[in-house]
Residue, then its C-alpha position, 0 to 999 in steps of 0.5 A: m500500500p504505497v504512499d506516493p512521495y510525490i503526493l507528499l511533496m504536493l501536500a507540502t507545497v499546498g501547506f507552503a502556499a497556505l502559509l506563504p501565498a504569493r501576493g501582489v507582484a509575486a503573484s503575477t510572477v508566479e502566474g507567469a512562471s506557471t504558464g511557462a512551466i505548463a507549456l514546457l511540460f507539454f513540449l517535453y511530452g511531445t518530444r517523448l512520444s514516438t510517432r512510429e510507436a504510435v502508428d505501430g500501436l494502431k494495429h491493436w485498435r480494439l484494445h486502444l478503443t476500449v481504453l478510450v471508451c472507458t476514459f472518455v465515455l464511461f468515466p464521464l457518465l459515472g461523473l454525471a450520475a454522481r450529481g445525484l449525490v449533491p448535497v448528501l455526500l458532495t458539495d457542489p464545488l467538490y462535485q465540479g472537481l469530481l466531474f473534471l476528474t472524470l474528464v482527464p486522460s489516463t496516466i502513462q507511467s503508472s499504467i506501464a509500471f503496474t502492467s509490467i508487474a502484473r505480467g501484462n501487455v506492456p507495449a499496449a499499455i504504453c500506446a494506450g496511455s500515450f493515445s489517451s494523453l494526446l487525445g485528452i489535450v483536445i477532448t478534455p477541454l471540449l468535454a469540460a465546455s459541454l459538461l461543466g460550462g460556466d461552473t468552471g469559473g468563466f470557461a468560454a471560447g477564450s479558455v479553449l484558445e488558452i488550452v490550445l496555446q498552452l498545451l497543444v501548440p507546445f506538444v505539436a512543437g515537441q513532436l516536430l522537433r523530436r527528430w533533432i532533440g529526441g536523443f537528448v531528451t532520452r539521454h537526460k530522461k532522469a533530469l528532465g523528469l525532475l524538471d517535469r515534477g518541479s514544474i507541476l509543483l510550481v503549478v500547484y503552488a500558483a493554484f493554491s496561492e490564488g485559492m488562498a486569496h479567495g478563501i477556498w479552505s473555508r468552503i470544505s470540511p473534514a466531513e465533506l472530504a470523507g464523503l468525497l473519498v467514499v464516492e471516489a472509492v466506489l468510482l475506482a472500484v466500478l472502473l476496475s471491475v468493468t475494465w477487467y470483466g468487460a475485457k474478458a467479455l470482449r474476448f481479450d487475453r490475459e495480457d491485454r486485460i491487464a493493460i486495459q484494466f490499468a490504463g482504463s481505470k486511472k487518471s493523470l495528475a500530470a495532465g489534469l493539474p495544468m488543465a485545471s489551472v487554465l480551465f478553473g482559474p481562481q477555483a482551480a485549487l478546490a477543483v484539483v482536490p478530488l484529482m489529487l486524492f483519486h491519484q493516491m487512491q488509484l496507486m495504492v489499490c492498483a499496486v495491490i492488484a498488480k502484485r496479486r496478478s503477478r502471482d497468477p499462474l500463466p496459461p499453459l502452452t497449447p501442445q501441438p498435435p502429433a500429426a501437425a508436428t510431423r507435417t511441420a518436420v517433413g515440410t522443414a526437411t523438404r525445404s532444407r533439401 
């Protein structure tokens, strides 16, 4: 049951923002740096996505389509259904954050890691997560526009343009320049990974600093957080069950079912935080609380599932019939002559 150290760093950043929020000129500086950090994040995402691997991955289109349906259709439908829990278990602001959580693309790194531990189809998990992240740059803002509307605190056509400029344009630039800088990015993967995480922490600090100026913590109580955790636990359980048993009903083999379960049941904190800061503005700090909690929950639960899947007995190899084996041997001997 691991606790992600990065989540602890985020919580420390939130605490720092609560104690020393950026104000005045410092707030403008932090906001500008956050905007640049978001653009840099998606530029690096573009440089890392191999176009050739993406094209090769399209050959397994049924698996990827299944993951995309879970991510961008089933998740949002469950998010809309959760509207009935307001105000019993959720306040309206927390519900908006929960609904936004259901619109975010799937994660890549943890899906690959858990699929590998469980002895699943790792290449499929890589492609599924990459496709989800790429399409999420376009699909998530469009879904937010249609499902959240004015509840995002001023979401409008200008926000769509801002998403394009901050996320899509840098991503495309990274893809175009990958031919020349892809090797550098690969060689310095560890250092650039730290840059990624530092950029996200800066985004968190900027969002919660702005949230402090608007008094967000006065709008949420421990009981409301407990209600949110219950709802998210049910949401995760439903997605884990549907992705596993649904993939079996669709006649995917064990390795593909593992990739579908881990890629189709998770949401990306790295992609969701920058998008929330653009879409929600001053309300971003409250909107990302459900996503941060869900991220930690999915890591803990999926780590346990992956360990159990790793102990599953692999299906035995189908023995070749004697007659077929004889024909194969004769054919081989004939070709050798």
